[in-house]
C-alpha positions as CSV (number, residue, x, y, z in Angstrom):
1,M,-12.3,-18.8,1.1
2,S,-13.6,-15.2,1.0
3,R,-12.3,-12.4,-1.1
4,I,-11.8,-8.6,-0.6
5,S,-11.4,-6.7,-3.9
6,I,-10.0,-3.2,-4.4
7,V,-10.9,-2.3,-8.0
8,D,-9.1,0.4,-10.1
9,L,-7.4,2.3,-7.3
10,E,-5.9,5.3,-9.0
11,V,-2.2,5.9,-8.2
12,N,0.6,8.0,-9.7
13,Y,3.9,6.2,-9.9
14,C,7.1,6.7,-11.9
15,V,7.2,3.7,-14.2
16,G,8.6,3.2,-17.7
17,V,11.4,1.7,-19.7
18,T,13.0,5.1,-20.6
19,D,14.5,7.6,-18.2
20,E,12.1,10.2,-19.7
21,E,9.1,8.1,-19.0
22,R,10.1,7.5,-15.4
23,S,10.9,11.2,-14.9
24,K,7.4,12.1,-13.7
25,P,4.6,10.1,-12.1
26,Q,1.9,8.7,-14.4
27,R,-1.6,7.5,-13.7
28,L,-2.0,3.8,-13.1
29,L,-5.0,1.8,-12.0
30,L,-4.5,-1.0,-9.5
31,T,-6.8,-3.9,-8.8
32,L,-6.2,-6.3,-5.9
33,D,-8.0,-9.4,-5.0
34,L,-7.2,-10.6,-1.5
35,D,-8.3,-14.1,-0.6
36,Y,-8.7,-14.2,3.2
37,D,-10.9,-16.1,5.6
38,F,-12.9,-13.3,7.2
39,S,-15.6,-15.5,8.6
40,S,-14.8,-14.5,12.2
41,A,-15.1,-10.8,11.1
42,S,-18.5,-11.5,9.7
43,L,-19.6,-13.0,13.0
44,S,-17.9,-10.5,15.3
45,D,-18.3,-7.3,13.3
46,R,-14.7,-6.4,14.3
47,I,-12.2,-4.8,11.9
48,E,-9.3,-6.6,13.6
49,K,-10.6,-9.9,12.3
50,T,-10.2,-9.0,8.6
51,I,-8.0,-7.1,6.3
52,N,-8.7,-3.4,6.5
53,Y,-9.1,-2.4,2.8
54,Q,-8.8,1.3,3.7
55,T,-5.4,0.7,5.2
56,V,-4.3,-1.3,2.1
57,A,-5.5,1.5,-0.2
58,E,-3.6,4.1,1.9
59,R,-0.5,1.9,1.7
60,L,-0.7,1.7,-2.0
61,L,-1.3,5.4,-2.5
62,K,2.1,6.0,-0.9
63,F,3.8,3.0,-2.3
64,G,5.4,4.9,-5.2
65,D,6.8,7.7,-3.2
66,G,10.5,8.0,-4.0
67,R,10.5,4.9,-6.1
68,N,10.4,4.0,-9.8
69,W,10.1,0.9,-11.9
70,K,11.0,0.1,-15.5
71,L,8.4,-2.6,-15.9
72,I,4.8,-2.8,-14.6
73,E,5.5,-6.6,-14.2
74,K,8.1,-5.7,-11.6
75,L,5.8,-3.2,-10.0
76,A,3.0,-5.8,-9.7
77,A,5.4,-8.3,-8.1
78,N,6.6,-5.7,-5.6
79,I,3.0,-4.8,-4.7
80,A,2.0,-8.4,-4.3
81,D,5.1,-9.2,-2.1
82,T,4.5,-6.2,0.1
83,I,0.8,-6.7,0.7
84,L,1.4,-10.4,1.4
85,A,4.0,-9.6,4.0
86,E,2.1,-6.8,5.7
87,F,-1.5,-7.9,5.5
88,R,-1.2,-11.6,5.2
89,P,-3.9,-12.7,2.8
90,Q,-3.8,-16.3,1.7
91,V,-3.6,-15.4,-2.0
92,I,-3.2,-12.0,-3.7
93,T,-3.9,-11.1,-7.3
94,V,-2.6,-7.8,-8.5
95,E,-3.5,-6.1,-11.8
96,V,-1.7,-3.0,-13.0
97,K,-3.2,-0.9,-15.8
98,K,-1.1,1.5,-17.7
99,F,-2.2,4.1,-20.3
100,S,0.9,4.3,-22.5
101,I,-0.4,3.3,-25.9
102,P,-2.8,5.8,-27.3
103,Q,-4.6,3.3,-29.6
104,T,-5.6,1.2,-26.6
105,R,-7.8,1.7,-23.6
106,Y,-5.0,0.4,-21.5
107,V,-2.2,-2.2,-21.2
108,S,-2.2,-4.4,-18.1
109,V,-0.3,-7.2,-16.3
110,S,-1.6,-9.4,-13.5
111,L,-0.1,-11.9,-11.3
112,A,-1.0,-14.0,-8.3
113,R,1.0,-14.9,-5.2
114,T,0.2,-17.4,-2.5
115,R,1.4,-17.0,1.1
116,S,3.8,-19.8,2.0
């Protein structure tokens, strides 16, 4: 299996346990690993034979518009389910990095989903 990775895509989503924290978008970094057999794309040199990572990134940049989450765990699950449904990788791994604890570089969650 082959893998496409999008590493540390910077997005601004409303996420946080308190209403105050969710009241304005905050910076998050998203990393996605998309397991996908792109062997036919490597032979044909055709974008239609693979997952267009630019389109995935554009989708994620708009994903938070008009939405909010209390937990980054729920956000990661929503992202994984959406990308699985729309772009059809075999497996997706999503990591969400949040910068909410000043004494740390970041806090992150990650999860993996497999297409059924």
